[in-house]
C-alpha positions as a Markdown table, in Angstrom:
| # | Residue | x | y | z |
|---|---|---|---|---|
| 1 | Met | 53.5 | 142.2 | 101.1 |
| 2 | Leu | 56.4 | 144.6 | 101.7 |
| 3 | Val | 58.9 | 144.4 | 98.9 |
| 4 | Gly | 61.9 | 142.3 | 100.3 |
| 5 | Ser | 60.2 | 141.5 | 103.5 |
| 6 | Ser | 60.5 | 137.7 | 102.6 |
| 7 | Ile | 61.8 | 135.5 | 99.9 |
| 8 | Arg | 59.6 | 133.8 | 97.6 |
| 9 | Arg | 60.3 | 130.6 | 95.6 |
| 10 | Val | 60.7 | 131.3 | 91.8 |
| 11 | Ala | 59.0 | 128.8 | 89.4 |
| 12 | Ile | 60.3 | 128.2 | 85.9 |
| 13 | Ile | 57.1 | 127.7 | 84.0 |
| 14 | Gly | 58.5 | 126.8 | 80.7 |
| 15 | Gly | 59.7 | 128.3 | 77.4 |
| 16 | Val | 59.5 | 128.6 | 73.7 |
| 17 | Arg | 62.1 | 129.1 | 71.1 |
| 18 | Thr | 62.5 | 129.4 | 67.4 |
| 19 | Pro | 64.4 | 126.5 | 65.7 |
| 20 | Phe | 68.1 | 127.3 | 65.6 |
| 21 | Ala | 69.5 | 127.7 | 62.2 |
| 22 | Arg | 73.1 | 127.8 | 60.9 |
| 23 | Ala | 74.1 | 131.3 | 60.0 |
| 24 | His | 73.5 | 132.8 | 56.5 |
| 25 | Gly | 70.8 | 130.1 | 55.7 |
| 26 | Val | 67.1 | 130.0 | 56.5 |
| 27 | Tyr | 67.2 | 133.1 | 58.5 |
| 28 | Ala | 69.6 | 135.1 | 56.3 |
| 29 | Lys | 67.0 | 137.9 | 55.9 |
| 30 | Val | 65.5 | 137.8 | 59.3 |
| 31 | Ser | 66.5 | 140.4 | 61.9 |
| 32 | Asn | 67.0 | 140.0 | 65.7 |
| 33 | Gln | 63.9 | 142.0 | 66.3 |
| 34 | Glu | 61.8 | 139.6 | 64.1 |
| 35 | Leu | 63.4 | 136.5 | 65.8 |
| 36 | Leu | 62.8 | 137.7 | 69.3 |
| 37 | Thr | 59.3 | 138.9 | 68.6 |
| 38 | Ala | 58.4 | 135.5 | 67.1 |
| 39 | Ala | 59.8 | 133.7 | 70.0 |
| 40 | Leu | 57.8 | 136.0 | 72.5 |
| 41 | Arg | 54.7 | 135.5 | 70.6 |
| 42 | Gly | 55.1 | 131.7 | 70.8 |
| 43 | Leu | 55.5 | 131.9 | 74.6 |
| 44 | Val | 52.4 | 134.2 | 74.8 |
| 45 | Asp | 50.4 | 131.7 | 72.8 |
| 46 | Arg | 51.7 | 128.7 | 74.8 |
| 47 | Phe | 50.8 | 130.1 | 78.1 |
| 48 | Ala | 47.7 | 132.1 | 77.2 |
| 49 | Leu | 49.4 | 135.5 | 78.1 |
| 50 | Thr | 47.6 | 137.7 | 75.5 |
| 51 | Gly | 46.9 | 141.0 | 77.3 |
| 52 | Glu | 48.8 | 140.0 | 80.4 |
| 53 | Arg | 50.9 | 142.7 | 81.9 |
| 54 | Leu | 54.1 | 141.1 | 83.2 |
| 55 | Gly | 56.5 | 142.6 | 85.7 |
| 56 | Asp | 59.4 | 142.7 | 83.3 |
| 57 | Val | 60.9 | 141.1 | 80.1 |
| 58 | Val | 64.5 | 140.9 | 80.2 |
| 59 | Gly | 66.6 | 140.0 | 77.1 |
| 60 | Gly | 69.2 | 141.0 | 74.8 |
| 61 | Ala | 71.6 | 140.2 | 71.9 |
| 62 | Val | 75.4 | 140.0 | 71.6 |
| 63 | Leu | 75.5 | 141.3 | 68.2 |
| 64 | Lys | 72.9 | 144.0 | 67.3 |
| 65 | His | 72.5 | 147.2 | 65.2 |
| 66 | Ser | 72.5 | 150.6 | 66.9 |
| 67 | Lys | 68.9 | 150.9 | 65.9 |
| 68 | Asp | 68.2 | 148.0 | 68.3 |
| 69 | Phe | 69.0 | 149.9 | 71.5 |
| 70 | Asn | 65.6 | 149.1 | 72.8 |
| 71 | Leu | 65.4 | 145.6 | 71.3 |
| 72 | Thr | 63.5 | 143.7 | 74.0 |
| 73 | Arg | 60.9 | 146.5 | 74.6 |
| 74 | Glu | 60.3 | 146.8 | 70.8 |
| 75 | Ser | 60.0 | 143.1 | 70.4 |
| 76 | Leu | 57.5 | 142.6 | 73.2 |
| 77 | Leu | 55.3 | 145.5 | 71.9 |
| 78 | Ser | 54.4 | 143.1 | 69.0 |
| 79 | Ser | 54.2 | 139.9 | 71.1 |
| 80 | Gly | 50.6 | 140.1 | 72.5 |
| 81 | Leu | 51.7 | 141.0 | 75.9 |
| 82 | His | 50.1 | 144.2 | 77.5 |
| 83 | Pro | 51.9 | 147.2 | 76.2 |
| 84 | Gln | 52.5 | 148.3 | 79.8 |
| 85 | Thr | 54.9 | 145.5 | 80.2 |
| 86 | Pro | 58.4 | 147.0 | 80.6 |
| 87 | Gly | 61.3 | 145.6 | 78.6 |
| 88 | Leu | 65.1 | 145.6 | 79.5 |
| 89 | Asp | 68.1 | 144.9 | 77.4 |
| 90 | Leu | 71.3 | 143.4 | 78.9 |
| 91 | Gln | 74.2 | 141.6 | 77.6 |
| 92 | Arg | 76.7 | 139.2 | 79.2 |
| 93 | Ala | 78.0 | 137.6 | 76.1 |
| 94 | Cys | 76.9 | 134.0 | 75.8 |
| 95 | Gly | 75.5 | 134.0 | 79.3 |
| 96 | Thr | 73.0 | 136.7 | 78.5 |
| 97 | Gly | 69.9 | 134.4 | 78.5 |
| 98 | Leu | 70.8 | 132.8 | 81.8 |
| 99 | Glu | 71.8 | 136.2 | 83.4 |
| 100 | Ala | 68.4 | 137.6 | 82.4 |
| 101 | Ala | 66.7 | 134.6 | 84.1 |
| 102 | Ile | 68.6 | 135.3 | 87.3 |
| 103 | Leu | 67.7 | 139.0 | 87.2 |
| 104 | Val | 64.0 | 138.2 | 86.6 |
| 105 | Ala | 64.1 | 135.6 | 89.4 |
| 106 | Asn | 65.7 | 137.9 | 91.9 |
| 107 | Lys | 62.8 | 140.5 | 91.3 |
| 108 | Ile | 60.2 | 137.7 | 91.8 |
| 109 | Ala | 62.0 | 136.3 | 94.9 |
| 110 | Leu | 62.0 | 139.8 | 96.5 |
| 111 | Gly | 58.4 | 140.5 | 95.7 |
| 112 | Gln | 59.2 | 143.4 | 93.2 |
| 113 | Ile | 57.3 | 141.6 | 90.5 |
| 114 | Asp | 55.2 | 138.3 | 90.2 |
| 115 | Ala | 56.1 | 137.2 | 86.8 |
| 116 | Gly | 58.6 | 137.9 | 84.0 |
| 117 | Val | 60.3 | 136.6 | 80.8 |
| 118 | Ala | 64.0 | 136.1 | 80.3 |
| 119 | Ala | 65.0 | 136.0 | 76.6 |
| 120 | Gly | 67.8 | 136.1 | 74.3 |
| 121 | Val | 68.5 | 136.3 | 70.5 |
| 122 | Asp | 71.3 | 136.5 | 68.1 |
| 123 | Ser | 71.5 | 136.7 | 64.3 |
| 124 | Ile | 74.9 | 136.2 | 62.8 |
| 125 | Ser | 73.3 | 136.6 | 59.3 |
| 126 | Asp | 72.1 | 140.1 | 60.2 |
| 127 | Val | 75.4 | 141.2 | 61.8 |
| 128 | Pro | 75.9 | 144.9 | 62.2 |
| 129 | Leu | 78.6 | 146.3 | 59.8 |
| 130 | Val | 80.5 | 149.5 | 60.4 |
| 131 | Tyr | 82.9 | 151.6 | 58.3 |
| 132 | Pro | 86.4 | 152.4 | 59.3 |
| 133 | Lys | 86.9 | 155.1 | 61.8 |
| 134 | Glu | 88.5 | 157.3 | 59.2 |
| 135 | Tyr | 85.4 | 157.3 | 57.2 |
| 136 | Arg | 83.2 | 158.0 | 60.3 |
| 137 | Asp | 85.6 | 160.9 | 61.2 |
| 138 | Ile | 85.0 | 162.5 | 57.7 |
| 139 | Leu | 81.3 | 162.2 | 58.2 |
| 140 | Leu | 81.4 | 163.8 | 61.7 |
| 141 | Asp | 83.9 | 166.5 | 60.8 |
| 142 | Ser | 81.6 | 167.5 | 57.9 |
| 143 | Ser | 78.5 | 167.5 | 60.0 |
| 144 | Arg | 80.0 | 169.8 | 62.5 |
| 145 | Ala | 81.3 | 172.3 | 59.9 |
| 146 | Arg | 79.4 | 175.7 | 59.7 |
| 147 | Ser | 80.2 | 176.7 | 56.1 |
| 148 | Phe | 80.0 | 174.9 | 52.8 |
| 149 | Gly | 83.7 | 175.1 | 52.3 |
| 150 | Asp | 84.3 | 173.6 | 55.7 |
| 151 | Arg | 81.8 | 170.9 | 55.1 |
| 152 | Leu | 83.5 | 170.0 | 51.9 |
| 153 | Lys | 87.0 | 170.0 | 53.2 |
| 154 | Pro | 86.9 | 166.8 | 55.2 |
| 155 | Trp | 85.9 | 164.8 | 52.0 |
| 156 | Leu | 89.3 | 165.6 | 50.5 |
| 157 | Arg | 90.7 | 162.8 | 52.9 |
| 158 | Leu | 88.4 | 160.2 | 51.4 |
| 159 | Arg | 90.0 | 157.0 | 50.2 |
| 160 | Ala | 88.5 | 154.0 | 48.3 |
| 161 | Ser | 89.8 | 151.6 | 51.3 |
| 162 | Met | 87.4 | 153.5 | 53.6 |
| 163 | Phe | 84.3 | 151.9 | 51.9 |
| 164 | Lys | 85.4 | 148.4 | 53.1 |
| 165 | Pro | 83.0 | 147.6 | 55.9 |
| 166 | Val | 84.3 | 146.2 | 59.3 |
| 167 | Ala | 82.4 | 143.2 | 60.7 |
| 168 | Pro | 82.5 | 142.6 | 64.4 |
| 169 | Gly | 84.7 | 139.9 | 65.5 |
| 170 | Val | 85.1 | 137.5 | 68.3 |
| 171 | Ile | 88.5 | 138.6 | 69.2 |
| 172 | Glu | 89.4 | 139.4 | 72.9 |
| 173 | Pro | 90.6 | 143.0 | 73.0 |
| 174 | Arg | 93.0 | 142.3 | 75.9 |
| 175 | Thr | 94.8 | 139.4 | 74.2 |
| 176 | Gly | 94.1 | 139.8 | 70.5 |
| 177 | Leu | 93.1 | 135.9 | 70.4 |
| 178 | Ser | 89.7 | 134.5 | 69.2 |
| 179 | Met | 87.7 | 132.4 | 71.5 |
| 180 | Gly | 88.9 | 129.4 | 69.5 |
| 181 | Gln | 92.5 | 130.3 | 69.8 |
| 182 | Ser | 92.1 | 130.8 | 73.6 |
| 183 | Cys | 90.4 | 127.5 | 74.0 |
| 184 | Glu | 93.2 | 125.8 | 71.9 |
| 185 | Ala | 95.6 | 127.1 | 74.6 |
| 186 | Met | 93.3 | 125.6 | 77.4 |
| 187 | Ala | 93.1 | 122.3 | 75.6 |
| 188 | Asp | 96.9 | 122.2 | 75.3 |
| 189 | Ile | 97.4 | 123.0 | 79.2 |
| 190 | Trp | 94.9 | 120.3 | 80.2 |
| 191 | Gly | 96.0 | 117.8 | 77.7 |
| 192 | Ile | 92.6 | 117.4 | 76.0 |
| 193 | Ser | 92.9 | 115.2 | 73.0 |
| 194 | Arg | 91.4 | 115.6 | 69.6 |
| 195 | Ala | 89.7 | 112.2 | 69.8 |
| 196 | Ala | 88.1 | 113.1 | 73.3 |
| 197 | Gln | 86.7 | 116.2 | 71.7 |
| 198 | Asp | 85.3 | 114.5 | 68.7 |
| 199 | Glu | 83.7 | 111.9 | 70.9 |
| 200 | Leu | 81.9 | 114.5 | 73.0 |
| 201 | Ala | 80.7 | 116.2 | 69.8 |
| 202 | Val | 79.4 | 113.1 | 68.2 |
| 203 | Gln | 77.6 | 112.4 | 71.4 |
| 204 | Ser | 76.0 | 115.8 | 71.4 |
| 205 | His | 74.7 | 115.2 | 67.8 |
| 206 | Leu | 73.4 | 111.7 | 68.5 |
| 207 | Arg | 71.7 | 112.7 | 71.8 |
| 208 | Ala | 70.1 | 115.8 | 70.1 |
| 209 | Ala | 68.9 | 113.7 | 67.3 |
| 210 | Ala | 67.4 | 111.2 | 69.5 |
| 211 | Ala | 65.7 | 113.9 | 71.5 |
| 212 | Trp | 64.1 | 115.3 | 68.3 |
| 213 | Gln | 63.1 | 111.8 | 67.1 |
| 214 | Ala | 61.4 | 111.1 | 70.6 |
| 215 | Gly | 59.4 | 114.4 | 70.5 |
| 216 | Phe | 61.2 | 116.0 | 73.4 |
| 217 | Asn | 61.2 | 119.4 | 71.6 |
| 218 | Ile | 57.8 | 119.4 | 70.2 |
| 219 | Asp | 56.3 | 122.0 | 72.6 |
| 220 | Leu | 59.6 | 123.9 | 73.1 |
| 221 | Val | 60.4 | 124.8 | 69.5 |
| 222 | Met | 57.9 | 126.7 | 67.4 |
| 223 | Pro | 57.9 | 126.6 | 63.6 |
| 224 | Phe | 59.3 | 129.8 | 62.1 |
| 225 | Ala | 60.2 | 131.0 | 58.5 |
| 226 | Gly | 59.6 | 127.6 | 57.1 |
| 227 | Leu | 61.8 | 125.7 | 59.6 |
| 228 | Asp | 60.3 | 123.5 | 62.3 |
| 229 | Arg | 63.5 | 122.0 | 63.9 |
| 230 | Asp | 67.1 | 122.8 | 64.5 |
| 231 | Asn | 69.0 | 122.4 | 61.2 |
| 232 | Asn | 72.6 | 121.8 | 62.5 |
| 233 | Val | 71.8 | 118.3 | 64.2 |
| 234 | Arg | 73.6 | 115.5 | 62.4 |
| 235 | Ala | 72.2 | 112.1 | 63.2 |
| 236 | Asp | 74.7 | 110.5 | 60.9 |
| 237 | Thr | 77.9 | 111.9 | 62.1 |
| 238 | Ser | 80.7 | 109.7 | 63.6 |
| 239 | Val | 84.1 | 110.1 | 65.2 |
| 240 | Ala | 85.5 | 108.8 | 61.8 |
| 241 | Lys | 83.8 | 111.7 | 59.9 |
| 242 | Leu | 84.9 | 114.3 | 62.4 |
| 243 | Ala | 88.4 | 113.0 | 62.3 |
| 244 | Lys | 88.8 | 114.1 | 58.7 |
| 245 | Leu | 88.3 | 117.8 | 59.5 |
| 246 | Lys | 91.1 | 120.2 | 59.6 |
| 247 | Pro | 91.9 | 122.2 | 62.7 |
| 248 | Ala | 90.1 | 125.5 | 62.6 |
| 249 | Phe | 92.2 | 127.9 | 64.7 |
| 250 | Ser | 95.7 | 126.6 | 64.5 |
| 251 | Pro | 97.5 | 124.4 | 62.0 |
| 252 | Thr | 98.6 | 122.0 | 64.7 |
| 253 | Gly | 95.4 | 122.5 | 66.9 |
| 254 | Thr | 92.8 | 120.0 | 68.0 |
| 255 | Leu | 89.6 | 122.2 | 67.6 |
| 256 | Thr | 87.7 | 121.9 | 64.4 |
| 257 | Ala | 84.4 | 123.0 | 62.9 |
| 258 | Gly | 83.1 | 119.6 | 64.0 |
| 259 | Asn | 83.8 | 119.9 | 67.8 |
| 260 | Ser | 83.2 | 123.5 | 68.2 |
| 261 | Thr | 79.7 | 125.4 | 68.2 |
| 262 | Pro | 78.5 | 126.5 | 64.7 |
| 263 | Leu | 77.6 | 130.1 | 64.1 |
| 264 | Thr | 73.9 | 130.2 | 64.5 |
| 265 | Asp | 70.7 | 132.3 | 64.4 |
| 266 | Gly | 67.8 | 132.0 | 66.7 |
| 267 | Ala | 65.9 | 133.2 | 69.7 |
| 268 | Ala | 64.6 | 131.7 | 73.0 |
| 269 | Thr | 62.4 | 132.7 | 75.8 |
| 270 | Val | 61.4 | 131.4 | 79.3 |
| 271 | Leu | 58.6 | 132.4 | 81.6 |
| 272 | Leu | 59.4 | 132.6 | 85.3 |
| 273 | Ala | 56.8 | 133.5 | 88.1 |
| 274 | Ser | 56.0 | 133.2 | 91.7 |
| 275 | Glu | 54.1 | 130.0 | 92.6 |
| 276 | Gln | 51.1 | 132.1 | 93.6 |
| 277 | Trp | 50.9 | 133.7 | 90.2 |
| 278 | Ala | 51.2 | 130.5 | 88.3 |
| 279 | Gln | 48.7 | 128.7 | 90.3 |
| 280 | Ala | 46.1 | 131.5 | 89.9 |
| 281 | Arg | 46.4 | 131.0 | 86.1 |
| 282 | Gly | 46.3 | 127.3 | 86.3 |
| 283 | Leu | 49.9 | 126.9 | 85.1 |
| 284 | Pro | 51.8 | 123.8 | 86.5 |
| 285 | Val | 54.8 | 124.6 | 88.7 |
| 286 | Lys | 57.3 | 121.8 | 88.0 |
| 287 | Ala | 60.7 | 123.4 | 88.4 |
| 288 | Leu | 62.3 | 126.2 | 90.6 |
| 289 | Leu | 65.3 | 128.3 | 90.0 |
| 290 | Thr | 67.0 | 128.3 | 93.3 |
| 291 | His | 70.6 | 129.6 | 92.8 |
| 292 | Gly | 72.7 | 131.5 | 90.4 |
| 293 | Lys | 76.3 | 132.6 | 90.3 |
| 294 | Thr | 78.5 | 134.7 | 88.0 |
| 295 | Trp | 82.3 | 134.7 | 88.1 |
| 296 | Ala | 85.2 | 136.1 | 86.2 |
| 297 | Val | 88.9 | 135.1 | 85.7 |
| 298 | Asp | 92.0 | 137.0 | 85.2 |
| 299 | Phe | 92.6 | 135.6 | 81.6 |
| 300 | Ala | 94.4 | 138.6 | 80.2 |
| 301 | Ser | 97.5 | 138.1 | 82.3 |
| 302 | Gly | 97.6 | 134.5 | 81.4 |
| 303 | His | 96.8 | 133.5 | 85.1 |
| 304 | Glu | 93.7 | 131.4 | 83.8 |
| 305 | Gly | 92.1 | 130.2 | 80.6 |
| 306 | Leu | 89.5 | 132.4 | 79.0 |
| 307 | Leu | 86.6 | 130.1 | 79.4 |
| 308 | Met | 87.4 | 128.7 | 82.9 |
| 309 | Ala | 85.2 | 131.0 | 84.9 |
| 310 | Pro | 82.3 | 128.6 | 85.2 |
| 311 | Val | 84.7 | 126.3 | 87.1 |
| 312 | Tyr | 84.9 | 128.9 | 89.8 |
| 313 | Ala | 81.3 | 129.9 | 89.7 |
| 314 | Val | 80.0 | 126.5 | 90.2 |
| 315 | Ser | 82.4 | 125.8 | 93.1 |
| 316 | Glu | 81.1 | 129.1 | 94.9 |
| 317 | Met | 77.5 | 128.3 | 94.0 |
| 318 | Leu | 77.8 | 124.8 | 95.5 |
| 319 | Lys | 79.0 | 126.5 | 98.8 |
| 320 | Asp | 76.0 | 128.7 | 98.8 |
| 321 | Ala | 73.6 | 125.7 | 98.2 |
| 322 | Asn | 75.7 | 123.4 | 100.7 |
| 323 | Leu | 75.8 | 120.7 | 97.9 |
| 324 | Ser | 78.5 | 118.6 | 96.3 |
| 325 | Leu | 79.1 | 118.4 | 92.6 |
| 326 | Gln | 77.7 | 114.8 | 92.6 |
| 327 | Asp | 74.3 | 116.0 | 94.1 |
| 328 | Phe | 72.7 | 116.5 | 90.7 |
| 329 | Asp | 70.6 | 114.4 | 88.4 |
| 330 | Phe | 71.7 | 116.2 | 85.2 |
| 331 | Tyr | 74.2 | 118.7 | 84.1 |
| 332 | Glu | 73.8 | 121.2 | 81.4 |
| 333 | Ile | 77.3 | 122.5 | 80.4 |
| 334 | His | 77.1 | 124.8 | 77.4 |
| 335 | Glu | 79.4 | 123.4 | 74.6 |
| 336 | Ala | 81.1 | 126.5 | 73.3 |
| 337 | Phe | 83.8 | 123.9 | 72.2 |
| 338 | Ala | 84.1 | 120.2 | 73.3 |
| 339 | Ala | 87.4 | 121.1 | 74.7 |
| 340 | Gln | 86.0 | 123.8 | 77.0 |
| 341 | Val | 83.6 | 121.2 | 78.5 |
| 342 | Leu | 86.4 | 118.7 | 79.0 |
| 343 | Cys | 88.7 | 121.3 | 80.5 |
| 344 | Thr | 85.9 | 122.2 | 82.9 |
| 345 | Leu | 85.5 | 118.5 | 83.9 |
| 346 | Ala | 89.3 | 118.0 | 84.3 |
| 347 | Ala | 89.6 | 121.1 | 86.5 |
| 348 | Trp | 86.8 | 119.8 | 88.9 |
| 349 | Glu | 88.6 | 116.4 | 89.0 |
| 350 | Ser | 92.0 | 117.9 | 89.8 |
| 351 | Ala | 92.9 | 117.9 | 93.5 |
| 352 | Asp | 95.8 | 120.5 | 92.8 |
| 353 | Tyr | 93.7 | 122.8 | 90.8 |
| 354 | Cys | 90.8 | 122.7 | 93.3 |
| 355 | Arg | 93.3 | 123.5 | 96.2 |
| 356 | Asp | 95.4 | 126.1 | 94.4 |
| 357 | Arg | 92.7 | 127.8 | 92.4 |
| 358 | Leu | 89.3 | 127.2 | 94.1 |
| 359 | His | 90.7 | 127.0 | 97.7 |
| 360 | Arg | 89.0 | 123.8 | 98.4 |
| 361 | Asp | 90.5 | 121.0 | 100.6 |
| 362 | Gln | 89.8 | 118.4 | 97.9 |
| 363 | Ala | 88.7 | 117.9 | 94.5 |
| 364 | Leu | 85.2 | 118.5 | 93.5 |
| 365 | Gly | 85.3 | 115.2 | 91.7 |
| 366 | Ala | 83.9 | 113.6 | 88.6 |
| 367 | Ile | 80.4 | 113.6 | 87.4 |
| 368 | Asp | 78.4 | 110.8 | 85.9 |
| 369 | Arg | 78.9 | 111.5 | 82.2 |
| 370 | Thr | 75.6 | 109.8 | 81.3 |
| 371 | Lys | 73.9 | 112.8 | 83.0 |
| 372 | Leu | 75.9 | 115.4 | 80.9 |
| 373 | Asn | 73.8 | 117.3 | 78.3 |
| 374 | Val | 71.5 | 114.2 | 78.0 |
| 375 | His | 69.6 | 115.7 | 75.0 |
| 376 | Gly | 72.7 | 117.2 | 73.2 |
| 377 | Ser | 73.9 | 120.8 | 73.6 |
| 378 | Ser | 75.3 | 123.7 | 71.6 |
| 379 | Ile | 77.6 | 121.8 | 69.3 |
| 380 | Ala | 74.6 | 119.9 | 67.9 |
| 381 | Leu | 71.7 | 122.3 | 68.6 |
| 382 | Gly | 73.5 | 125.5 | 67.7 |
| 383 | His | 74.4 | 128.5 | 69.8 |
| 384 | Pro | 72.7 | 131.9 | 69.0 |
| 385 | Phe | 74.9 | 133.6 | 71.6 |
| 386 | Ala | 72.4 | 135.3 | 73.9 |
| 387 | Ala | 69.6 | 132.6 | 73.5 |
| 388 | Thr | 71.4 | 129.6 | 74.9 |
| 389 | Gly | 70.6 | 130.1 | 78.6 |
| 390 | Ala | 66.8 | 130.5 | 78.0 |
| 391 | Arg | 67.1 | 127.3 | 75.8 |
| 392 | Ile | 68.5 | 125.3 | 78.6 |
| 393 | Leu | 66.2 | 126.5 | 81.3 |
| 394 | Ser | 63.2 | 125.7 | 79.1 |
| 395 | Ala | 64.7 | 122.1 | 78.5 |
| 396 | Ala | 65.3 | 121.7 | 82.2 |
| 397 | Val | 61.6 | 121.9 | 83.1 |
| 398 | Lys | 60.9 | 119.1 | 80.7 |
| 399 | Leu | 63.7 | 117.1 | 82.0 |
| 400 | Phe | 62.0 | 116.9 | 85.3 |
| 401 | Asp | 58.9 | 115.4 | 83.5 |
| 402 | Glu | 61.2 | 112.9 | 81.6 |
| 403 | Leu | 63.3 | 111.9 | 84.7 |
| 404 | Pro | 60.8 | 111.2 | 87.5 |
| 405 | Gln | 63.5 | 110.6 | 90.0 |
| 406 | Ala | 65.4 | 113.7 | 89.2 |
| 407 | Arg | 65.7 | 116.3 | 92.0 |
| 408 | Arg | 68.3 | 118.9 | 90.8 |
| 409 | Gly | 70.1 | 120.1 | 87.7 |
| 410 | Leu | 73.2 | 122.2 | 87.3 |
| 411 | Ile | 73.7 | 124.7 | 84.5 |
| 412 | Ser | 77.0 | 126.2 | 83.5 |
| 413 | Ile | 77.7 | 128.7 | 80.7 |
| 414 | Cys | 81.1 | 130.2 | 79.7 |
| 415 | Thr | 81.3 | 133.6 | 78.2 |
| 416 | Ala | 83.6 | 135.9 | 76.3 |
| 417 | Gly | 85.6 | 138.3 | 78.5 |
| 418 | Gly | 86.6 | 135.4 | 80.9 |
| 419 | Met | 83.2 | 135.2 | 82.7 |
| 420 | Gly | 80.7 | 132.4 | 83.6 |
| 421 | Val | 77.2 | 132.2 | 84.4 |
| 422 | Thr | 75.8 | 129.2 | 86.4 |
| 423 | Ala | 72.5 | 128.1 | 88.0 |
| 424 | Ile | 70.8 | 125.5 | 90.0 |
| 425 | Val | 67.3 | 124.2 | 89.0 |
| 426 | Gln | 65.2 | 122.0 | 91.3 |
| 427 | Arg | 62.0 | 120.0 | 91.1 |
| 428 | Ala | 59.2 | 121.8 | 92.7 |
| 429 | Gly | 57.5 | 120.2 | 95.6 |
């Protein structure tokens, strides 16, 4: 087949991930490469891929050391895949895992490759630390000097304060605000109450706990480093308990540690392929990745909230697919913050917003909340930034097994930088 001469359907075969762990805990001494390698090995074992040369493995991390410039390739070389399998690093903040899947899917659809892996990993525990620019300037000035005296001279500028390392932050360079502060502003604009946020957070925990109890994750999550399940899920939480927490980003705010995503370590992978490739290896084809969309908003000027881009991306993707917002049997909306999810839903329900911002004749409308994050999402499960997209796609395949009448699912992920990544998954057949 001539590459690009026809479009092939793209199957989501399934995925494997490590348990997600609260930062600075179980994985405190584990690197991004170790986490990603482990998840890839789990995928290779689950789908009997030892020695297979895949078309590509695309993955990445939001926070990584400079030594990990080739993180995905280095990880796959220890995974059991054929060493001729290429690896590609990319990063679109919290949308990295889903963006990786869309890239792999496009290559498969166009006939460039037959199968590939999308992956993501992040370790807050192994965060890269750098020293102040003044200290780095001394090092560079000294290394460029030609004489001993000239090499020594820059060190006369050394001060004790220069030994204090600088950790990467989650501050938006354009606004100077953290993601939490930005979401506080969104919650204020949309009138999202503290009580509504806490209720959604409790729902996430209870649904995640029920999914673990029912065995939903048994073949999706591999034991690693002594952990066999996500350790942030709280089956005993309640609105009353969350109501006692103090605001996290503003003294008078509504966002707390309880209704926000916790800092998390972990890695996730998902295998995608053409139907022919899967059938030749006896792998069942249960779900398809049919549409994907990325979008960005002008948050720096104050025209739009930082985390509102998925609202636009979903609207445009629905046009591509000729579907309505209600044409889905489940919705996976990443819970960066409970407020972000609720702002997204409110925007879709607002006729004025949909007219003025999305250029639609009427509101996209409400969704059935019983179909939203049916097995919990990032508030309960955790959110290793780049890994969330692969985690959601893997779970979507199993949801089609669990919900026999389900035909379609919608995925929405907000990201730093005012961007959003969205996708549509569909039952095969």
